[in-house]
N, C-alpha and C positions, 0 to 999 in steps of 0.2 A: 495490471492485476494488483489489487490491494488486499492485503491480508488483514483479517479481523481477529483480534485476540479471543481467547476461549470464552471469557465472560460474556461480552456482547454477542459472540457467535451463538452461545446457548440461549441468549435472549431472543435472537432471531428465530431459532428453532422453536422456542416456546410460543412465539407469535403464530406459528403455523401448526400448532398442535403436536409438536414433537417433544416428548417428555425428556427432561434432563434432571440430574440430581439438584436438590436445593443447594444454593451456593450464594456467596457474597464476594465482592471484589473490594479490597481495601487499598488505599493509596497513602494512608498514614496510620501509624500504630495507635494514634489517639482515637481512631474510629472503632477499634476492636471491642472495647468494653461496652459501648452503647449498642453495637450490633449483636453482641451476645445477649444483652438484655431484651432486645426487640425481636430476636429470632429464637423461639423456644427450642427448635430442633437442634441448635448448636449446643444446648445444654443437655440434650437427651441422647445423642447418637455419636458414634465415632466419626472422625473427619479426616479428609485429605487436604494437605496444604501444599500449594505449588506456586513457584514464581510465575507471575502473570506477565511474561515478556516473550518476545519472539526469539526464543533461544531453543536450539535443538538439543536433544539428549539431556533433558532436564533431570531425569532419574539418575543417569550416570554422573552428572555434575553435583548430585546431592541437593537438588532444588525441588525435590518432591519427597514428602514424608507422609506416611499413611498410618491408619489405625490410631489416631490421636484423640484423646479426650479434650475437653474445652481448655484446660490449663495448658496442656502440651501444644494445642493448636495456637494459642496466644503466644506462647514462648517461641514456637517455630516461625510464626509470622514476624515477630520482632527480630528474630535471627536473620531472616531472609531480607528484610527491608534494608536497602542501602548497600547490600553486598555488591562488590564489583566482580563481574564475570565477563571475561573477554573484552574488557574496556567498556562494558555496559553496566550502569548502576541500576539495580533492581528497584523500581519505583512502585510496583504494584504486586499484590499477592492475592490469589484466589483460594478461598476456603470452601470446600464442598462436603456434603455428607458422603460418607463412605458406604457403598452398597456392595455387600458380599455377593459373589456369584460363582457358579460352577462352569458356565460356558461363556464364551465370547464370540461375537459375530462381527461382520464387516459390511458396511453399506456406504456407497459413495455415488455422487453424480459429478461428471466432469464435462466441460465444454469441448466440442470437436468442431472442425471446420463445417461439417454438414448438419450439426445439431448438438445432441448430448448423449452421453453414454451412462447407463446406470449399471453399477457393479455390486455384486453380492457375494458373500462367502460365509460358510457355516463354521468359520474360525476367525480369530481376530488377533490383535496385538502384533507381536513380532513375527507371527506365523504367516502373515499376509505376504510380505516381501519374499519369503523363501518358498511360498506355494502359489505364486502369481498365476501359474498355468491352470490352477484349479478354481480361480475366481470366475463366477458366471457374469456374462455381459449381455446387455440388451440395448438397442439403439432407439432414440427418439429423434425424428427429423425436426428441423427448424420450424417453429410454429405449431408443432404437434404436442400431444399429450400421451403419456404411456397408458395403454389399455389394461384393464384388469387382468385379462387372460395372459397378456404379455408379461406382466409382473409375476403372476402365478407361475408361469413357465420358467422364468428366470430364477425364482426362489426354489423350485423343484430341482432345476439343474444344479443349483448350488448345494443341494443336499438336504434342504429343509423338508420336513414331513409333518403330517397331521395338522394341528391348529397353528403351528408356526408358519405354515405357508400363507395363511390368511393374515396373520399378524405382520409378516414381512411385506406382504402386498400393500397393506394399508400404510405401514411405516414408510416404505419406499415412495408411495404416492405422495405422502405429505412432504417428504424431503425434496421430491421433484417440484412440488408446488412452491416450496420455499425458494429453491434454486431459481425457478422460472420468474417468480414475482419480485425477487430481491436482486435481480441482475447478477446472478451468481456465475462464476466461472469454474469454481470447484468447491464441493462440499463433501466432507468425509466424516464418518462416525466410526471410530476405532478405539475402544471396542463399543459395540452395541450389545447390551446385556438384557436379561430378564430381571426386572426389579423384584427382589425377594419379598417386598412389602405388599405388592398388589398383583404380581404375575404378569405385568405389562412390559413391553419393550421400553428401554430407556437408553438414551445417548449418553454414555459415560464421558465422552470427550467430543470436542467440536473443532474441526479444521474448516475454516470458511475463507474463501477467496472471492472477492466481488469485483465488478467493473467499477473502479473508483471514479471514472468519468461520468457515471450515471447518478452521482450523489444528488444532483439537482432534482431528480425524480423522487427522492425519498426524504421528505422533510423530517421523518421520525428517526433518521440515522443520527443519533446524538453522540455516537461513539467516534473516536479517532482511529484511523488505520494504524496498524503496527509499523514501526520503523523498518525500513527495508535494508539498512546497511549496518545492522548490529549495534546501533546507537540510537539514543533519543533524537527526535527531530529538534533542530534549533528553532528559536523564536521566528527568525526570518522565514525558514522553511514552512513552519506552521501557518504564518500569515499568508504566504503565497498559496498554500493548499486551500485555505479558507476562501480566498478570492477565486481560485480555480473552480471551486465547487459551486460558485454563484454565477459565473459568466458564460456566455456563448464562447465557443472556442476554448483555448487552453493556455495557461501559463504554468510553468514548472520551474522549480529551483531545488538543487541539492548542493550544499556547500562542501568543498574539499579543502581542508586546512593546509596552509603552506604553499599554495600555488600562486603563480604570478600572472597567469593569463586568464582573464575572466571572459566567460562566454555569454553572449546574448543573441543566439541564433534563432532564425525563423524556421521552426519545425524540427522534429526529432531526427530526420535524415541529415539535415545540416549540422545538428549538434554532434552527431557521431562522426560526420565527415570532418568537421573542424577539429574535433578532439583528436582524431587519429593524426591529422596533419600537425597539430601542436606537439604531440608525443614524438612523431617522426623527426621533428626538428629539435628534440631534446628540451622542449618547453615543459612547464609544469602547470597543470590545470588548477584553477581556483574554485571551479564549480561545474555543475551540469545545469543547463537551463534551456528553455525553449519557449517561444510564443508561436501559436499556430491556430488555424481555423478562424482567422479574422476576429481576435478578441478586442474588446473596447479599449480605447486609448488609455483610459484611467488605469486599467488592469496592467497594461504594458508599462505605464509610468511607475506603478508600484513595484513591478518586477525589476525595472531599471534601477530604481532607488536602492533596492536591496543589494543588487550586484555592485553598484558603485561603493557600497559600504564595506565590501570585502577587504580584509586587511592585506597590505603588502602587494597589491596588484600593480603591475607595470603596464599592462595592455588590456583593452576591452575589444573583443571582436564581435561585430554586430552584423545581422542580416543573414542571407542565405542564398538559395537558388532563385529561380524566376517563379514568382507566385502565380497561381492560377486565379485566385479570387481574393486573397488577403490584400487589403488596400495598403500599399506601401506608404502613401502620404499619411493616412490615419494612424497607423502603428508607429511610424517615425515621429509623429506629433507627440505621442505618449513617451517615446524614448527621449526625445529632445527635452520635454518637460522634466523628465527624471534626471537628465544630465544637468540641467540648470539648477534644479533643487540641490543636487549633490554638490555642485560648485559653490552655491551659496552657503552650504554647511561646512565648507572647508575641505571637501573631498576632491579626488581626481588630481591632486597635485603630483606632477611628474608622470601622469598616466596618459598613454597614447591610445587614441580611439581609432579603430579600423573598421570601415563600413563597406560592404558589398551587397548589392540587392538588385533585383529586377521584379517587374510585375505591374499591376494596375497602379497608375499615378506615380510610377517610379521617378520620372524626370523631376516632378515637383518635390517629391519626398527627398531625393538625393540633393537637390539644390538647397532645401531647408537645412540638411545636414552640413553642407559645405559652408553655409553662412555662420555656423558655430565657430569657425576659425576667427571670425571678426570679433567674437566675444571672448577670445583668449583660450579656446579649447585646442588641444593638440590633436586635430582630427584629420583623417585621410580617407577620402571617399571615392569609391569605384562603382561602375555600373555593371550591367550584365555581361559585358564583353571581357571582363577580367575574370580569369578562372578563380574559383573559390579558394583553392589552396595557395594561390599567389599572395593573398593578403597576409596569410600566416607566415609565408616566407619573408615578405617585406617587414613584418613586425619583428620576427625573431632574428633575422639576419641583417636588418637595417638597410634594406635595398629598395626603399620606397621609390617608385618610378614617377 
Protein backbone atom coordinates (compact mmCIF):
# COMPACT_ATOMS: atom_id res chain seq x y z
CA UNK A 1 0.00 0.00 0.00
CA UNK A 2 1.46 3.36 -1.06
CA UNK A 3 0.15 6.65 0.30
CA UNK A 4 -0.26 9.65 -1.99
CA UNK A 5 -0.01 13.10 -0.47
CA UNK A 6 -2.98 15.47 -0.59
CA UNK A 7 -1.88 17.55 -3.60
CA UNK A 8 -1.36 14.70 -6.10
CA UNK A 9 -4.37 12.95 -4.53
CA UNK A 10 -6.52 15.92 -5.48
CA UNK A 11 -5.05 15.87 -8.99
CA UNK A 12 -6.14 12.24 -9.35
CA UNK A 13 -9.61 13.24 -8.20
CA UNK A 14 -9.73 16.08 -10.74
CA UNK A 15 -8.74 13.64 -13.48
CA UNK A 16 -11.94 11.68 -12.84
CA UNK A 17 -14.27 14.67 -12.55
CA UNK A 18 -14.14 14.99 -8.76
CA UNK A 19 -14.09 18.66 -7.80
CA UNK A 20 -11.55 19.93 -5.26
CA UNK A 21 -10.55 23.41 -4.05
CA UNK A 22 -8.07 25.31 -6.18
CA UNK A 23 -4.66 24.67 -4.74
CA UNK A 24 -0.90 24.79 -5.29
CA UNK A 25 1.93 22.77 -3.75
CA UNK A 26 5.24 24.49 -3.12
CA UNK A 27 8.62 22.94 -2.31
CA UNK A 28 10.53 26.22 -2.05
CA UNK A 29 9.60 29.63 -0.69
CA UNK A 30 11.08 31.08 -3.88
CA UNK A 31 8.04 29.72 -5.76
CA UNK A 32 5.44 31.61 -3.78
CA UNK A 33 5.63 35.04 -5.38
CA UNK A 34 5.46 33.68 -8.94
CA UNK A 35 2.54 31.40 -8.02
CA UNK A 36 0.64 34.33 -6.54
CA UNK A 37 1.15 36.29 -9.76
CA UNK A 38 0.04 33.41 -11.99
CA UNK A 39 -2.98 32.36 -9.90
CA UNK A 40 -5.50 35.17 -9.61
CA UNK A 41 -7.62 33.27 -7.07
CA UNK A 42 -4.75 33.50 -4.55
CA UNK A 43 -5.11 37.28 -4.61
CA UNK A 44 -8.90 37.25 -4.33
CA UNK A 45 -9.92 34.67 -1.72
CA UNK A 46 -9.08 33.50 1.77
CA UNK A 47 -6.77 30.50 1.94
CA UNK A 48 -5.78 27.46 3.99
CA UNK A 49 -2.08 26.58 4.39
CA UNK A 50 -1.05 23.07 5.46
CA UNK A 51 2.21 21.17 5.80
CA UNK A 52 2.21 18.81 2.81
CA UNK A 53 3.69 15.80 4.57
CA UNK A 54 2.51 12.40 5.82
CA UNK A 55 2.03 13.68 9.36
CA UNK A 56 -1.03 12.89 11.46
CA UNK A 57 -2.87 15.47 13.59
CA UNK A 58 -1.52 18.42 11.61
CA UNK A 59 -4.08 20.78 13.12
CA UNK A 60 -3.06 19.84 16.68
CA UNK A 61 0.60 20.31 15.76
CA UNK A 62 -0.06 23.81 14.47
CA UNK A 63 0.66 22.77 10.89
CA UNK A 64 -2.67 23.99 9.50
CA UNK A 65 -3.73 27.63 9.41
CA UNK A 66 -7.00 28.91 7.95
CA UNK A 67 -8.71 32.10 6.84
CA UNK A 68 -5.52 33.70 5.55
CA UNK A 69 -5.13 36.50 3.04
CA UNK A 70 -2.32 36.35 0.50
CA UNK A 71 0.23 38.08 2.75
CA UNK A 72 -0.60 35.82 5.69
CA UNK A 73 -0.50 32.72 3.45
CA UNK A 74 2.98 33.62 2.21
CA UNK A 75 4.22 34.24 5.74
CA UNK A 76 2.73 30.95 6.99
CA UNK A 77 4.24 28.96 4.12
CA UNK A 78 7.64 30.46 4.90
CA UNK A 79 7.13 29.64 8.58
CA UNK A 80 6.26 25.99 7.87
CA UNK A 81 9.03 25.25 5.36
CA UNK A 82 11.99 23.54 6.99
CA UNK A 83 10.31 23.10 10.37
CA UNK A 84 11.32 19.89 12.18
CA UNK A 85 8.41 17.77 13.43
CA UNK A 86 8.98 14.35 14.99
CA UNK A 87 12.33 14.10 13.19
CA UNK A 88 10.81 15.00 9.81
CA UNK A 89 11.74 18.23 8.07
CA UNK A 90 8.78 19.82 6.29
CA UNK A 91 9.79 20.12 2.64
CA UNK A 92 6.42 20.97 1.03
CA UNK A 93 3.40 23.13 1.79
CA UNK A 94 -0.04 23.06 0.17
CA UNK A 95 -2.01 26.29 -0.21
CA UNK A 96 -5.70 25.94 -1.06
CA UNK A 97 -8.67 28.23 -1.36
CA UNK A 98 -10.80 28.31 1.75
CA UNK A 99 -14.42 27.32 1.12
CA UNK A 100 -16.88 28.25 3.85
CA UNK A 101 -19.53 25.60 4.53
CA UNK A 102 -22.29 24.75 6.98
CA UNK A 103 -22.40 20.97 6.51
CA UNK A 104 -19.76 18.27 6.17
CA UNK A 105 -20.24 14.81 4.65
CA UNK A 106 -18.12 11.66 4.38
CA UNK A 107 -17.41 9.41 1.39
CA UNK A 108 -14.89 6.60 0.95
CA UNK A 109 -14.06 3.50 -1.07
CA UNK A 110 -11.92 0.77 0.47
CA UNK A 111 -10.61 -2.53 -0.82
CA UNK A 112 -11.79 -5.79 0.74
CA UNK A 113 -10.87 -9.39 0.06
CA UNK A 114 -13.96 -9.92 -2.11
CA UNK A 115 -14.13 -6.51 -3.82
CA UNK A 116 -14.68 -2.99 -2.52
CA UNK A 117 -16.89 -1.24 -0.02
CA UNK A 118 -18.38 2.23 -0.55
CA UNK A 119 -19.09 4.22 2.61
CA UNK A 120 -21.24 7.35 3.04
CA UNK A 121 -22.29 9.54 5.96
CA UNK A 122 -24.29 12.74 6.29
CA UNK A 123 -21.66 14.02 8.71
CA UNK A 124 -17.92 14.43 8.45
CA UNK A 125 -14.75 15.52 10.20
CA UNK A 126 -14.09 14.08 13.64
CA UNK A 127 -17.72 12.96 13.92
CA UNK A 128 -17.08 9.98 11.64
CA UNK A 129 -14.98 7.98 14.10
CA UNK A 130 -17.36 8.57 17.01
CA UNK A 131 -20.43 7.66 14.91
CA UNK A 132 -19.07 4.80 12.82
CA UNK A 133 -22.18 2.69 13.41
CA UNK A 134 -24.20 5.33 11.50
CA UNK A 135 -22.04 5.19 8.36
CA UNK A 136 -23.88 3.61 5.42
CA UNK A 137 -22.14 0.79 3.51
CA UNK A 138 -22.61 -0.88 0.14
CA UNK A 139 -20.52 -3.64 -1.46
CA UNK A 140 -19.16 -3.99 -5.01
CA UNK A 141 -17.72 -7.42 -5.99
CA UNK A 142 -14.40 -7.82 -7.81
CA UNK A 143 -14.85 -6.85 -11.45
CA UNK A 144 -18.19 -5.18 -10.81
CA UNK A 145 -19.47 -1.61 -10.89
CA UNK A 146 -21.84 0.07 -8.44
CA UNK A 147 -25.36 0.33 -9.87
CA UNK A 148 -27.19 3.68 -9.77
CA UNK A 149 -30.01 2.33 -7.60
CA UNK A 150 -27.45 0.74 -5.27
CA UNK A 151 -25.73 4.09 -4.69
CA UNK A 152 -29.05 5.90 -4.30
CA UNK A 153 -30.11 3.40 -1.64
CA UNK A 154 -26.79 3.86 0.18
CA UNK A 155 -27.19 7.66 0.11
CA UNK A 156 -30.75 7.48 1.47
CA UNK A 157 -29.66 5.08 4.22
CA UNK A 158 -26.97 7.60 5.15
CA UNK A 159 -29.65 10.23 5.64
CA UNK A 160 -29.42 12.23 2.41
CA UNK A 161 -32.67 13.56 0.97
CA UNK A 162 -33.91 15.52 -2.01
CA UNK A 163 -31.39 16.57 -4.65
CA UNK A 164 -28.48 15.56 -2.41
CA UNK A 165 -29.29 11.89 -3.08
CA UNK A 166 -28.57 12.33 -6.79
CA UNK A 167 -25.51 14.47 -6.12
CA UNK A 168 -24.06 11.83 -3.78
CA UNK A 169 -24.83 9.08 -6.28
CA UNK A 170 -22.90 10.83 -9.03
CA UNK A 171 -20.03 11.80 -6.77
CA UNK A 172 -19.70 8.28 -5.34
CA UNK A 173 -19.78 6.83 -8.85
CA UNK A 174 -16.89 9.11 -9.88
CA UNK A 175 -14.90 8.24 -6.77
CA UNK A 176 -15.35 4.53 -7.45
CA UNK A 177 -14.28 5.05 -11.07
CA UNK A 178 -11.14 6.82 -9.85
CA UNK A 179 -10.48 4.03 -7.32
CA UNK A 180 -11.01 1.27 -9.88
CA UNK A 181 -8.98 2.77 -12.72
CA UNK A 182 -6.09 4.07 -10.60
CA UNK A 183 -5.45 0.76 -8.77
CA UNK A 184 -6.75 2.22 -5.54
CA UNK A 185 -6.73 0.45 -2.20
CA UNK A 186 -8.37 3.19 -0.17
CA UNK A 187 -9.78 6.61 -1.07
CA UNK A 188 -11.45 8.89 1.43
CA UNK A 189 -13.01 12.36 1.28
CA UNK A 190 -13.48 13.90 4.71
CA UNK A 191 -14.98 16.39 4.62
CA UNK A 192 -17.05 16.45 1.47
CA UNK A 193 -18.87 19.79 1.29
CA UNK A 194 -21.23 21.84 -0.84
CA UNK A 195 -19.17 24.52 -2.59
CA UNK A 196 -20.80 27.86 -1.69
CA UNK A 197 -19.71 29.31 -5.05
CA UNK A 198 -21.64 26.90 -7.29
CA UNK A 199 -23.71 24.62 -5.04
CA UNK A 200 -21.82 21.49 -6.22
CA UNK A 201 -20.15 18.86 -4.07
CA UNK A 202 -16.43 19.41 -3.49
CA UNK A 203 -13.75 17.20 -1.90
CA UNK A 204 -12.15 19.43 0.72
CA UNK A 205 -9.50 16.82 1.54
CA UNK A 206 -8.06 13.71 -0.10
CA UNK A 207 -6.75 10.53 1.49
CA UNK A 208 -5.46 8.25 -1.26
CA UNK A 209 -3.79 4.85 -0.94
CA UNK A 210 -2.72 3.07 -4.13
CA UNK A 211 -1.19 -0.25 -5.08
CA UNK A 212 2.40 0.97 -5.46
CA UNK A 213 3.38 -2.14 -7.44
CA UNK A 214 0.97 -1.14 -10.22
CA UNK A 215 2.96 2.00 -11.09
CA UNK A 216 4.16 0.47 -14.38
CA UNK A 217 0.54 0.62 -15.60
CA UNK A 218 0.29 4.38 -14.97
CA UNK A 219 2.84 6.42 -16.93
CA UNK A 220 1.07 9.62 -15.84
CA UNK A 221 1.85 9.01 -12.15
CA UNK A 222 4.48 11.74 -11.93
CA UNK A 223 4.18 12.01 -8.15
CA UNK A 224 6.28 10.31 -5.48
CA UNK A 225 4.63 8.22 -2.78
CA UNK A 226 4.66 9.57 0.75
CA UNK A 227 7.40 8.27 3.06
CA UNK A 228 6.16 5.41 5.20
CA UNK A 229 8.42 5.78 8.20
CA UNK A 230 7.97 9.38 9.31
CA UNK A 231 11.01 10.61 7.40
CA UNK A 232 11.99 11.48 3.86
CA UNK A 233 13.23 8.65 1.65
CA UNK A 234 17.00 8.45 1.25
CA UNK A 235 18.55 8.75 -2.21
CA UNK A 236 19.30 5.01 -2.22
CA UNK A 237 15.68 4.21 -1.37
CA UNK A 238 14.38 6.55 -4.08
CA UNK A 239 16.63 4.97 -6.71
CA UNK A 240 15.49 1.44 -5.82
CA UNK A 241 11.84 2.57 -5.84
CA UNK A 242 12.34 4.00 -9.34
CA UNK A 243 13.86 0.70 -10.53
CA UNK A 244 11.08 -1.26 -8.83
CA UNK A 245 8.48 0.74 -10.77
CA UNK A 246 10.03 -0.32 -14.11
CA UNK A 247 10.81 -4.02 -13.75
CA UNK A 248 9.05 -7.32 -13.69
CA UNK A 249 9.11 -8.69 -10.17
CA UNK A 250 10.16 -6.55 -7.25
CA UNK A 251 13.15 -4.97 -5.52
CA UNK A 252 12.71 -3.13 -2.22
CA UNK A 253 14.97 -1.22 0.18
CA UNK A 254 14.48 0.66 3.44
CA UNK A 255 17.56 1.78 5.36
CA UNK A 256 17.82 1.50 9.17
CA UNK A 257 20.64 3.67 10.54
CA UNK A 258 23.05 2.12 13.03
CA UNK A 259 22.56 -1.57 12.21
CA UNK A 260 25.36 -4.05 11.59
CA UNK A 261 23.47 -6.86 9.80
CA UNK A 262 22.46 -6.06 6.21
CA UNK A 263 19.64 -8.06 4.62
CA UNK A 264 19.40 -9.16 0.98
CA UNK A 265 16.62 -11.77 1.16
CA UNK A 266 14.56 -13.36 -1.59
CA UNK A 267 10.96 -12.35 -0.89
CA UNK A 268 9.05 -10.58 1.85
CA UNK A 269 8.54 -13.78 3.86
CA UNK A 270 12.27 -14.44 4.04
CA UNK A 271 12.86 -10.79 4.95
CA UNK A 272 10.58 -11.03 7.98
CA UNK A 273 11.90 -14.47 8.92
CA UNK A 274 15.53 -13.38 8.82
CA UNK A 275 14.78 -10.08 10.57
CA UNK A 276 13.09 -11.88 13.47
CA UNK A 277 16.05 -14.27 13.73
CA UNK A 278 18.56 -11.40 13.81
CA UNK A 279 16.64 -9.59 16.57
CA UNK A 280 16.26 -12.86 18.53
CA UNK A 281 20.06 -13.17 18.53
CA UNK A 282 20.45 -9.56 19.74
CA UNK A 283 21.68 -8.42 16.33
CA UNK A 284 20.94 -4.99 14.85
CA UNK A 285 19.35 -4.60 11.40
CA UNK A 286 20.86 -2.17 8.90
CA UNK A 287 17.95 -2.34 6.44
CA UNK A 288 14.84 -4.00 5.14
CA UNK A 289 15.17 -5.39 1.61
CA UNK A 290 13.84 -8.02 -0.72
CA UNK A 291 14.02 -9.22 -4.29
CA UNK A 292 11.16 -11.38 -5.54
CA UNK A 293 9.08 -12.36 -8.56
CA UNK A 294 12.16 -13.13 -10.70
CA UNK A 295 13.43 -9.55 -11.25
CA UNK A 296 16.14 -8.96 -13.89
CA UNK A 297 19.77 -9.43 -12.84
CA UNK A 298 20.60 -5.74 -13.37
CA UNK A 299 17.90 -4.69 -10.88
CA UNK A 300 19.21 -7.14 -8.29
CA UNK A 301 22.74 -5.84 -8.95
CA UNK A 302 21.57 -2.27 -8.25
CA UNK A 303 19.90 -3.39 -5.01
CA UNK A 304 23.05 -5.26 -3.96
CA UNK A 305 25.21 -2.21 -4.67
CA UNK A 306 23.05 -0.04 -2.39
CA UNK A 307 23.10 -2.61 0.40
CA UNK A 308 26.89 -2.97 0.23
CA UNK A 309 27.20 0.80 0.69
CA UNK A 310 25.38 0.77 4.05
CA UNK A 311 27.72 2.14 6.74
CA UNK A 312 29.15 0.07 9.61
CA UNK A 313 27.80 -3.29 8.44
CA UNK A 314 29.56 -6.47 9.57
CA UNK A 315 27.38 -9.11 7.89
CA UNK A 316 25.24 -9.47 4.77
CA UNK A 317 22.62 -12.22 4.72
CA UNK A 318 21.59 -13.34 1.23
CA UNK A 319 18.87 -15.58 -0.16
CA UNK A 320 15.86 -17.24 1.35
CA UNK A 321 13.66 -20.31 1.09
CA UNK A 322 13.27 -22.63 -1.88
CA UNK A 323 12.08 -20.62 -4.88
CA UNK A 324 9.23 -21.82 -7.07
CA UNK A 325 10.15 -19.94 -10.26
CA UNK A 326 12.77 -17.29 -9.45
CA UNK A 327 15.97 -18.34 -11.22
CA UNK A 328 18.64 -18.65 -8.52
CA UNK A 329 21.48 -18.57 -11.05
CA UNK A 330 20.17 -15.39 -12.74
CA UNK A 331 19.50 -13.44 -9.56
CA UNK A 332 22.79 -14.58 -8.03
CA UNK A 333 24.53 -13.31 -11.16
CA UNK A 334 23.18 -9.86 -10.34
CA UNK A 335 24.18 -10.13 -6.67
CA UNK A 336 27.69 -11.30 -7.57
CA UNK A 337 28.11 -8.38 -9.97
CA UNK A 338 27.01 -6.05 -7.17
CA UNK A 339 29.49 -7.60 -4.75
CA UNK A 340 32.36 -7.26 -7.23
CA UNK A 341 31.51 -3.63 -7.92
CA UNK A 342 31.37 -2.87 -4.20
CA UNK A 343 34.73 -4.55 -3.61
CA UNK A 344 36.31 -2.53 -6.42
CA UNK A 345 34.99 0.63 -4.76
CA UNK A 346 36.66 -0.28 -1.47
CA UNK A 347 33.56 -1.54 0.31
CA UNK A 348 32.93 -4.87 2.12
CA UNK A 349 36.16 -4.67 4.13
CA UNK A 350 35.66 -6.85 7.20
CA UNK A 351 32.16 -7.83 6.05
CA UNK A 352 31.11 -11.49 6.15
CA UNK A 353 28.59 -12.69 3.55
CA UNK A 354 26.15 -15.50 4.42
CA UNK A 355 24.18 -17.24 1.66
CA UNK A 356 21.34 -19.78 1.84
CA UNK A 357 19.07 -20.55 -1.11
CA UNK A 358 17.22 -23.23 -3.05
CA UNK A 359 15.23 -23.28 -6.28
CA UNK A 360 15.67 -23.42 -10.06
CA UNK A 361 19.37 -23.59 -11.02
CA UNK A 362 20.39 -23.49 -7.36
CA UNK A 363 23.43 -25.78 -7.79
CA UNK A 364 25.00 -23.53 -10.43
CA UNK A 365 24.07 -20.33 -8.56
CA UNK A 366 25.47 -21.56 -5.25
CA UNK A 367 28.69 -22.70 -6.92
CA UNK A 368 29.11 -19.23 -8.46
CA UNK A 369 28.77 -17.79 -4.95
CA UNK A 370 31.34 -20.21 -3.49
CA UNK A 371 33.90 -19.20 -6.11
CA UNK A 372 33.85 -15.64 -4.72
CA UNK A 373 36.03 -16.96 -1.88
CA UNK A 374 38.83 -17.28 -4.44
CA UNK A 375 38.46 -13.55 -5.14
CA UNK A 376 39.02 -12.60 -1.52
CA UNK A 377 35.40 -12.40 -0.31
CA UNK A 378 34.64 -13.67 3.21
CA UNK A 379 31.65 -15.70 2.03
CA UNK A 380 29.83 -18.71 3.52
CA UNK A 381 27.39 -20.60 1.26
CA UNK A 382 24.64 -23.12 2.17
CA UNK A 383 22.01 -25.00 0.21
CA UNK A 384 18.35 -25.88 0.87
CA UNK A 385 19.26 -28.43 3.53
CA UNK A 386 20.45 -25.80 5.99
CA UNK A 387 17.62 -24.16 7.95
CA UNK A 388 17.23 -20.44 7.22
CA UNK A 389 17.76 -19.37 10.81
CA UNK A 390 20.98 -21.35 11.12
CA UNK A 391 22.98 -18.92 9.01
CA UNK A 392 21.88 -16.08 11.30
CA UNK A 393 23.14 -18.17 14.23
CA UNK A 394 26.43 -18.85 12.42
CA UNK A 395 26.87 -15.16 11.64
CA UNK A 396 26.08 -13.75 15.09
CA UNK A 397 27.47 -16.53 17.24
CA UNK A 398 30.52 -17.38 15.11
CA UNK A 399 29.62 -21.04 14.71
CA UNK A 400 30.08 -21.51 10.98
CA UNK A 401 29.86 -25.22 10.25
